[in-house]
C-alpha positions as CSV (number, residue, x, y, z in Angstrom):
1,M,73.4,77.5,-38.5
2,S,73.4,73.7,-38.8
3,D,70.8,72.7,-42.3
4,T,68.8,70.5,-40.2
5,L,67.3,73.1,-38.3
6,N,65.3,74.4,-41.8
7,D,63.3,70.9,-41.1
8,P,60.5,72.7,-39.4
9,R,59.9,69.2,-37.5
10,I,63.5,69.8,-36.0
11,A,63.0,73.5,-36.0
12,A,59.6,73.3,-33.8
13,G,61.3,70.1,-31.8
14,M,64.6,71.5,-30.8
15,R,63.0,74.7,-29.4
16,A,60.4,72.3,-27.4
17,Q,63.9,70.6,-26.3
18,M,65.5,73.6,-25.2
19,E,62.8,74.9,-22.9
20,L,62.8,71.4,-21.2
21,R,66.3,72.0,-20.7
22,R,66.1,75.4,-19.2
23,R,63.3,74.2,-17.1
24,L,65.5,71.3,-15.9
25,L,68.5,74.0,-15.5
26,E,66.7,76.0,-13.4
27,G,65.3,73.2,-11.2
28,G,69.0,72.2,-9.9
29,A,70.4,70.0,-13.3
30,R,73.4,70.2,-14.8
31,Q,74.2,69.8,-18.0
32,I,77.3,67.5,-18.7
33,G,76.7,66.1,-22.2
34,W,74.9,65.9,-25.4
35,K,73.6,62.7,-27.2
36,V,72.9,61.8,-31.0
37,G,69.7,59.7,-32.4
38,L,68.4,58.4,-35.2
39,G,72.1,58.2,-36.9
40,A,71.7,54.8,-39.1
41,P,71.1,55.4,-42.3
42,A,68.1,53.3,-42.8
43,M,66.5,55.6,-39.9
44,Q,67.5,58.4,-41.6
45,I,65.9,57.5,-44.9
46,K,62.6,56.3,-42.9
47,C,62.6,59.5,-41.0
48,G,63.9,62.2,-43.8
49,L,66.2,62.9,-41.9
50,T,70.2,64.2,-43.4
51,A,71.7,64.3,-39.8
52,P,71.4,62.7,-36.4
53,I,69.1,64.7,-34.4
54,V,70.8,66.0,-31.0
55,G,69.7,65.7,-27.4
56,F,71.2,67.0,-24.1
57,V,72.5,65.0,-20.9
58,L,72.1,66.1,-17.3
59,D,74.2,65.2,-14.2
60,R,71.4,63.2,-12.6
61,A,71.2,60.8,-15.7
62,M,74.7,58.8,-14.8
63,L,75.2,55.9,-13.3
64,S,78.6,53.9,-12.4
65,S,79.3,51.3,-14.2
66,G,78.4,47.8,-13.0
67,A,75.2,49.6,-11.3
68,A,71.7,47.8,-11.5
69,V,68.8,49.6,-12.9
70,S,65.0,49.2,-11.9
71,L,63.0,48.6,-15.6
72,A,59.7,48.5,-13.2
73,G,57.4,51.8,-15.2
74,W,59.2,51.8,-18.5
75,S,57.3,51.7,-21.7
76,K,60.2,50.3,-23.9
77,P,63.7,50.1,-22.3
78,V,66.8,50.0,-25.1
79,A,70.1,50.5,-24.6
80,E,73.1,51.2,-26.9
81,A,76.5,50.6,-26.9
82,E,78.1,54.0,-27.8
83,I,81.4,56.2,-28.2
84,A,81.8,58.9,-25.6
85,A,84.1,62.1,-27.5
86,Y,85.0,64.0,-24.8
87,I,85.2,67.6,-25.6
88,G,88.6,69.2,-24.2
89,R,88.3,72.9,-25.9
90,D,84.9,74.7,-26.9
91,I,83.6,73.9,-30.7
92,P,81.9,76.8,-32.1
93,A,79.1,76.8,-34.8
94,D,80.9,76.3,-38.3
95,A,83.7,74.9,-37.3
96,G,85.9,73.2,-39.6
97,P,87.0,69.0,-39.4
98,D,90.4,70.1,-38.6
99,Q,89.1,72.4,-35.2
100,V,86.9,70.1,-34.5
101,R,89.2,67.1,-34.7
102,A,92.0,69.0,-32.5
103,A,88.9,69.8,-29.7
104,I,88.3,66.0,-29.2
105,A,90.4,65.1,-26.1
106,A,89.8,61.5,-25.5
107,L,87.5,58.9,-26.1
108,G,85.8,56.2,-24.4
109,P,82.8,53.4,-23.9
110,A,79.4,54.6,-22.7
111,I,76.1,52.9,-22.4
112,E,73.1,55.0,-23.1
113,L,69.7,53.9,-21.5
114,A,66.4,55.3,-23.5
115,D,63.0,54.7,-22.5
116,A,61.3,54.7,-26.3
117,D,58.0,55.7,-24.9
118,G,56.5,57.5,-28.2
119,P,56.3,56.5,-32.4
120,M,60.6,56.8,-33.3
121,D,59.0,58.8,-36.6
122,D,57.7,61.5,-34.8
123,I,60.4,63.6,-35.2
124,E,59.3,66.8,-33.8
125,A,58.1,65.0,-30.5
126,V,61.4,62.5,-30.0
127,L,63.3,66.2,-29.8
128,A,61.2,67.8,-27.5
129,G,61.2,64.9,-24.5
130,D,65.1,64.4,-25.5
131,I,65.0,61.6,-27.5
132,F,63.9,59.3,-24.8
133,Q,67.1,59.6,-22.9
134,R,67.2,58.7,-19.5
135,H,70.8,57.0,-18.3
136,V,74.2,57.2,-19.3
137,I,76.9,55.0,-17.8
138,L,80.4,56.4,-19.3
139,G,83.6,53.9,-18.7
140,P,87.3,54.7,-19.0
141,R,88.7,57.7,-21.3
142,D,91.9,57.4,-23.0
143,D,93.6,60.6,-23.8
144,T,95.4,58.8,-26.6
145,R,92.6,58.9,-28.5
146,A,92.5,62.7,-28.8
147,G,91.5,63.5,-32.5
148,A,89.1,61.0,-32.7
149,R,91.7,57.7,-32.9
150,L,89.8,55.2,-33.9
151,E,92.4,52.9,-35.5
152,G,93.1,49.6,-33.6
153,L,89.9,50.0,-31.7
154,S,87.2,47.0,-31.8
155,A,84.0,46.3,-29.8
156,R,82.5,43.4,-27.8
157,V,78.7,43.9,-27.3
158,S,76.6,41.3,-25.3
159,Q,73.1,41.4,-23.7
160,S,72.2,39.4,-20.8
161,G,75.2,37.1,-21.6
162,Q,74.0,36.8,-25.6
163,N,76.8,38.4,-28.1
164,V,75.8,40.9,-29.6
165,P,77.2,41.5,-33.4
166,V,79.3,44.8,-33.6
167,P,80.9,45.6,-37.0
168,A,84.7,45.6,-37.3
169,D,84.0,49.4,-38.9
170,L,83.0,50.8,-35.8
171,E,81.4,54.0,-38.0
172,T,79.2,51.6,-39.7
173,N,76.2,52.7,-37.7
174,I,77.1,56.0,-36.7
175,G,78.6,57.9,-39.2
176,E,81.8,59.2,-39.2
177,L,82.8,60.4,-35.6
178,I,84.1,64.1,-36.6
179,G,80.9,64.8,-38.9
180,I,79.1,63.9,-35.4
181,V,80.9,66.1,-33.4
182,R,80.8,68.9,-35.8
183,H,77.2,68.4,-36.3
184,V,76.7,68.8,-32.7
185,A,78.4,71.8,-32.7
186,D,76.8,73.5,-35.3
187,V,73.3,72.3,-33.5
188,A,74.5,73.3,-30.1
189,G,76.1,76.5,-31.1
190,T,72.8,77.4,-32.8
191,V,70.2,76.6,-30.3
192,G,71.8,75.6,-27.2
193,G,74.7,78.2,-26.0
194,G,77.6,75.9,-27.7
195,L,79.4,72.9,-27.3
196,R,82.2,73.6,-24.1
197,A,85.3,72.3,-23.0
198,G,84.3,69.3,-20.2
199,E,81.2,68.0,-22.4
200,F,81.2,64.8,-24.0
201,I,79.2,63.7,-26.8
202,I,77.8,60.2,-26.8
203,C,77.5,59.6,-30.8
204,G,75.1,56.6,-31.6
205,S,74.4,53.1,-31.1
206,L,77.3,50.7,-32.9
207,T,74.2,48.3,-33.1
208,P,71.2,48.1,-33.4
209,P,69.4,49.4,-30.6
210,M,69.1,46.5,-27.4
211,F,65.1,46.6,-26.7
212,L,65.1,45.2,-23.7
213,E,62.9,42.4,-22.1
214,P,61.6,41.3,-18.9
215,G,64.1,39.7,-16.8
216,E,67.2,41.2,-18.5
217,R,69.9,40.6,-16.5
218,G,72.6,43.3,-17.9
219,V,74.6,44.6,-20.7
220,D,78.5,44.4,-21.1
221,Y,80.7,46.5,-23.5
222,S,84.2,46.6,-24.0
223,L,86.2,48.9,-26.5
224,T,89.1,47.3,-26.4
225,P,92.0,48.3,-25.6
226,I,90.2,51.4,-23.8
227,G,88.1,49.4,-21.3
228,G,84.7,48.4,-20.9
229,V,81.6,49.2,-19.4
230,S,78.2,47.8,-17.6
231,I,75.0,48.1,-16.6
232,G,72.9,45.6,-14.6
233,F,68.8,45.5,-14.3
234,T,66.3,45.0,-11.2
235,A,62.4,43.9,-11.9
């Protein structure tokens, strides 16, 4: 079992989140992936965490690259440029690093849109609401990056045409990619039915979260040499 579930805030939040997921799945939704949140080292220290928190992604959350989404009615919209890890075989809880590496079938760019409509440091409430998740936009996937091969990857991100600096080491703000997937497998295997082949994980924001102001045009993100993904915004 993931040690993070010994934290009563996380245990209670995950119980509420899994109940939310159950209701949505019974209503016809389909889970296709997982997400992590609060993975940046400074945020973990602030919130008293030892690992990212984990949420789910449903089919109805997906948007196509290049689509335009209205942010009308959102409380505090935020975009994050992330790496998506595509899972090629089931990963049980307590899997070792080599087993996890062998299960990662591809990598690719992704953008997540969230609505931070509550306090970021109320861990139980954040988990109960699925970590503010609203939409995910996936870019191309690269099967030659199986095993979480990051060598030679670089990222460029712009918000409404303005460059957003990205660390050269893509794991600076998210932590080790293998460790993230392993952690999600532990949590999913304990409370969420397991991490399954065919699912993906969006592994956390490569940059500080991009809070979106009125009039934003869009976010563009390229993960070279794999390819790019973008999202536009309307009033």
